[in-house]
Biotite code that builds the C-alpha atoms (Angstrom):
import biotite.structure as struc

atoms = struc.array([
    struc.Atom([-31.862, 56.582, -78.818], chain_id="A", res_id=1, res_name="MET", atom_name="CA", element="C"),
    struc.Atom([-29.692, 58.772, -75.710], chain_id="A", res_id=2, res_name="VAL", atom_name="CA", element="C"),
    struc.Atom([-27.128, 57.722, -74.263], chain_id="A", res_id=3, res_name="VAL", atom_name="CA", element="C"),
    struc.Atom([-26.865, 58.951, -70.857], chain_id="A", res_id=4, res_name="LEU", atom_name="CA", element="C"),
    struc.Atom([-22.451, 59.183, -69.575], chain_id="A", res_id=5, res_name="ILE", atom_name="CA", element="C"),
    struc.Atom([-21.738, 59.806, -66.533], chain_id="A", res_id=6, res_name="PRO", atom_name="CA", element="C"),
    struc.Atom([-20.113, 63.640, -66.826], chain_id="A", res_id=7, res_name="ALA", atom_name="CA", element="C"),
    struc.Atom([-16.713, 64.754, -66.843], chain_id="A", res_id=8, res_name="SER", atom_name="CA", element="C"),
    struc.Atom([-14.677, 67.713, -66.413], chain_id="A", res_id=9, res_name="ASP", atom_name="CA", element="C"),
    struc.Atom([-13.254, 67.953, -69.688], chain_id="A", res_id=10, res_name="ALA", atom_name="CA", element="C"),
    struc.Atom([-15.217, 69.002, -72.453], chain_id="A", res_id=11, res_name="GLU", atom_name="CA", element="C"),
    struc.Atom([-17.611, 66.175, -74.635], chain_id="A", res_id=12, res_name="PRO", atom_name="CA", element="C"),
    struc.Atom([-15.850, 65.056, -78.164], chain_id="A", res_id=13, res_name="SER", atom_name="CA", element="C"),
    struc.Atom([-16.403, 62.212, -80.508], chain_id="A", res_id=14, res_name="LEU", atom_name="CA", element="C"),
    struc.Atom([-13.437, 60.763, -81.772], chain_id="A", res_id=15, res_name="GLN", atom_name="CA", element="C"),
    struc.Atom([-12.874, 59.808, -85.543], chain_id="A", res_id=16, res_name="PRO", atom_name="CA", element="C"),
    struc.Atom([-13.053, 56.458, -84.973], chain_id="A", res_id=17, res_name="ALA", atom_name="CA", element="C"),
    struc.Atom([-16.187, 56.460, -83.490], chain_id="A", res_id=18, res_name="ALA", atom_name="CA", element="C"),
    struc.Atom([-18.228, 59.142, -85.705], chain_id="A", res_id=19, res_name="VAL", atom_name="CA", element="C"),
    struc.Atom([-17.297, 56.222, -88.400], chain_id="A", res_id=20, res_name="SER", atom_name="CA", element="C"),
    struc.Atom([-18.908, 54.104, -86.377], chain_id="A", res_id=21, res_name="GLU", atom_name="CA", element="C"),
    struc.Atom([-21.580, 55.372, -85.457], chain_id="A", res_id=22, res_name="LEU", atom_name="CA", element="C"),
    struc.Atom([-22.526, 56.141, -89.508], chain_id="A", res_id=23, res_name="ALA", atom_name="CA", element="C"),
    struc.Atom([-21.290, 52.149, -89.852], chain_id="A", res_id=24, res_name="ARG", atom_name="CA", element="C"),
    struc.Atom([-24.359, 51.437, -87.791], chain_id="A", res_id=25, res_name="LEU", atom_name="CA", element="C"),
    struc.Atom([-26.811, 53.778, -89.283], chain_id="A", res_id=26, res_name="GLY", atom_name="CA", element="C"),
    struc.Atom([-26.378, 56.713, -86.918], chain_id="A", res_id=27, res_name="VAL", atom_name="CA", element="C"),
    struc.Atom([-26.991, 60.116, -89.380], chain_id="A", res_id=28, res_name="THR", atom_name="CA", element="C"),
    struc.Atom([-27.778, 62.713, -86.377], chain_id="A", res_id=29, res_name="SER", atom_name="CA", element="C"),
    struc.Atom([-26.249, 63.271, -83.204], chain_id="A", res_id=30, res_name="VAL", atom_name="CA", element="C"),
    struc.Atom([-26.509, 66.090, -80.679], chain_id="A", res_id=31, res_name="ALA", atom_name="CA", element="C"),
    struc.Atom([-24.935, 66.699, -77.167], chain_id="A", res_id=32, res_name="VAL", atom_name="CA", element="C"),
    struc.Atom([-26.230, 66.971, -73.708], chain_id="A", res_id=33, res_name="LEU", atom_name="CA", element="C"),
    struc.Atom([-25.355, 68.344, -71.456], chain_id="A", res_id=34, res_name="ARG", atom_name="CA", element="C"),
    struc.Atom([-25.614, 69.824, -66.958], chain_id="A", res_id=35, res_name="ASP", atom_name="CA", element="C"),
    struc.Atom([-23.569, 69.232, -64.347], chain_id="A", res_id=36, res_name="ASP", atom_name="CA", element="C"),
    struc.Atom([-23.735, 65.694, -63.843], chain_id="A", res_id=37, res_name="ARG", atom_name="CA", element="C"),
    struc.Atom([-24.273, 63.530, -66.744], chain_id="A", res_id=38, res_name="THR", atom_name="CA", element="C"),
    struc.Atom([-24.023, 63.982, -70.435], chain_id="A", res_id=39, res_name="LEU", atom_name="CA", element="C"),
    struc.Atom([-26.182, 62.747, -72.797], chain_id="A", res_id=40, res_name="GLY", atom_name="CA", element="C"),
    struc.Atom([-25.655, 61.804, -76.652], chain_id="A", res_id=41, res_name="LEU", atom_name="CA", element="C"),
    struc.Atom([-29.639, 61.810, -78.891], chain_id="A", res_id=42, res_name="VAL", atom_name="CA", element="C"),
    struc.Atom([-28.290, 59.337, -81.996], chain_id="A", res_id=43, res_name="VAL", atom_name="CA", element="C"),
    struc.Atom([-30.991, 59.021, -84.418], chain_id="A", res_id=44, res_name="GLU", atom_name="CA", element="C"),
    struc.Atom([-31.038, 58.227, -88.518], chain_id="A", res_id=45, res_name="GLY", atom_name="CA", element="C"),
    struc.Atom([-33.450, 56.671, -90.628], chain_id="A", res_id=46, res_name="TRP", atom_name="CA", element="C"),
    struc.Atom([-31.384, 52.569, -90.616], chain_id="A", res_id=47, res_name="ALA", atom_name="CA", element="C"),
    struc.Atom([-30.432, 52.786, -86.921], chain_id="A", res_id=48, res_name="PHE", atom_name="CA", element="C"),
    struc.Atom([-31.854, 50.423, -85.199], chain_id="A", res_id=49, res_name="ASP", atom_name="CA", element="C"),
    struc.Atom([-31.489, 50.785, -81.369], chain_id="A", res_id=50, res_name="PRO", atom_name="CA", element="C"),
    struc.Atom([-32.775, 47.131, -80.905], chain_id="A", res_id=51, res_name="SER", atom_name="CA", element="C"),
    struc.Atom([-30.407, 45.834, -82.577], chain_id="A", res_id=52, res_name="ARG", atom_name="CA", element="C"),
    struc.Atom([-26.771, 47.360, -82.360], chain_id="A", res_id=53, res_name="SER", atom_name="CA", element="C"),
    struc.Atom([-27.292, 50.218, -78.935], chain_id="A", res_id=54, res_name="GLY", atom_name="CA", element="C"),
    struc.Atom([-24.575, 48.322, -77.658], chain_id="A", res_id=55, res_name="ALA", atom_name="CA", element="C"),
    struc.Atom([-22.508, 49.128, -80.685], chain_id="A", res_id=56, res_name="ALA", atom_name="CA", element="C"),
    struc.Atom([-23.598, 52.880, -80.016], chain_id="A", res_id=57, res_name="VAL", atom_name="CA", element="C"),
    struc.Atom([-22.717, 52.885, -76.175], chain_id="A", res_id=58, res_name="VAL", atom_name="CA", element="C"),
    struc.Atom([-19.049, 50.982, -76.994], chain_id="A", res_id=59, res_name="ALA", atom_name="CA", element="C"),
    struc.Atom([-18.639, 54.147, -79.334], chain_id="A", res_id=60, res_name="ALA", atom_name="CA", element="C"),
    struc.Atom([-18.978, 57.156, -77.242], chain_id="A", res_id=61, res_name="VAL", atom_name="CA", element="C"),
    struc.Atom([-18.698, 55.862, -74.118], chain_id="A", res_id=62, res_name="ALA", atom_name="CA", element="C"),
    struc.Atom([-16.110, 53.271, -74.785], chain_id="A", res_id=63, res_name="GLY", atom_name="CA", element="C"),
    struc.Atom([-16.008, 50.312, -71.801], chain_id="A", res_id=64, res_name="ARG", atom_name="CA", element="C"),
    struc.Atom([-17.921, 53.329, -69.105], chain_id="A", res_id=65, res_name="THR", atom_name="CA", element="C"),
    struc.Atom([-20.871, 50.303, -66.946], chain_id="A", res_id=66, res_name="SER", atom_name="CA", element="C"),
    struc.Atom([-22.115, 54.002, -65.799], chain_id="A", res_id=67, res_name="ASP", atom_name="CA", element="C"),
    struc.Atom([-23.381, 54.524, -69.273], chain_id="A", res_id=68, res_name="ALA", atom_name="CA", element="C"),
    struc.Atom([-27.363, 54.626, -69.602], chain_id="A", res_id=69, res_name="ARG", atom_name="CA", element="C"),
    struc.Atom([-29.239, 54.053, -72.484], chain_id="A", res_id=70, res_name="THR", atom_name="CA", element="C"),
    struc.Atom([-32.797, 55.465, -72.935], chain_id="A", res_id=71, res_name="LEU", atom_name="CA", element="C"),
    struc.Atom([-34.939, 54.075, -75.745], chain_id="A", res_id=72, res_name="HIS", atom_name="CA", element="C"),
    struc.Atom([-37.857, 55.661, -77.777], chain_id="A", res_id=73, res_name="PRO", atom_name="CA", element="C"),
    struc.Atom([-41.219, 54.611, -76.616], chain_id="A", res_id=74, res_name="LEU", atom_name="CA", element="C"),
    struc.Atom([-43.613, 57.420, -78.331], chain_id="A", res_id=75, res_name="VAL", atom_name="CA", element="C"),
    struc.Atom([-42.890, 59.549, -80.872], chain_id="A", res_id=76, res_name="GLU", atom_name="CA", element="C"),
    struc.Atom([-45.867, 62.705, -82.060], chain_id="A", res_id=77, res_name="MET", atom_name="CA", element="C"),
    struc.Atom([-46.182, 65.625, -83.582], chain_id="A", res_id=78, res_name="ALA", atom_name="CA", element="C"),
    struc.Atom([-47.810, 68.664, -81.843], chain_id="A", res_id=79, res_name="VAL", atom_name="CA", element="C"),
    struc.Atom([-49.806, 70.456, -83.990], chain_id="A", res_id=80, res_name="SER", atom_name="CA", element="C"),
    struc.Atom([-51.589, 73.961, -83.490], chain_id="A", res_id=81, res_name="THR", atom_name="CA", element="C"),
    struc.Atom([-54.874, 72.640, -85.861], chain_id="A", res_id=82, res_name="ALA", atom_name="CA", element="C"),
    struc.Atom([-58.223, 72.151, -84.045], chain_id="A", res_id=83, res_name="ARG", atom_name="CA", element="C"),
    struc.Atom([-59.157, 68.938, -84.253], chain_id="A", res_id=84, res_name="PRO", atom_name="CA", element="C"),
    struc.Atom([-62.085, 67.406, -86.648], chain_id="A", res_id=85, res_name="GLU", atom_name="CA", element="C"),
    struc.Atom([-64.843, 67.138, -84.287], chain_id="A", res_id=86, res_name="LEU", atom_name="CA", element="C"),
    struc.Atom([-65.730, 64.252, -87.193], chain_id="A", res_id=87, res_name="GLY", atom_name="CA", element="C"),
    struc.Atom([-68.814, 64.570, -87.438], chain_id="A", res_id=88, res_name="GLY", atom_name="CA", element="C"),
    struc.Atom([-70.714, 64.514, -83.574], chain_id="A", res_id=89, res_name="GLU", atom_name="CA", element="C"),
    struc.Atom([-71.955, 67.353, -82.168], chain_id="A", res_id=90, res_name="GLU", atom_name="CA", element="C"),
    struc.Atom([-71.019, 69.289, -79.540], chain_id="A", res_id=91, res_name="SER", atom_name="CA", element="C"),
])
């Protein structure tokens, strides 16, 4: 899941209480991204269920910020340079 928060002039940081809450929710990985206007946190974990715990993640990382938005995963795929098999079809 990705949490989008309006950026501020301060450097982003996660407080220990927020990190503990994320771990309790099953989050095992957090990536922090930023541009001039938006701060993004990509949260993942094998036991993390965004549909069940998404609101709790937002509360942990953004507090009561009403401007926080979330993006939920739709598709995950691997990309390879391997040539696809033709499956018996003639070309």
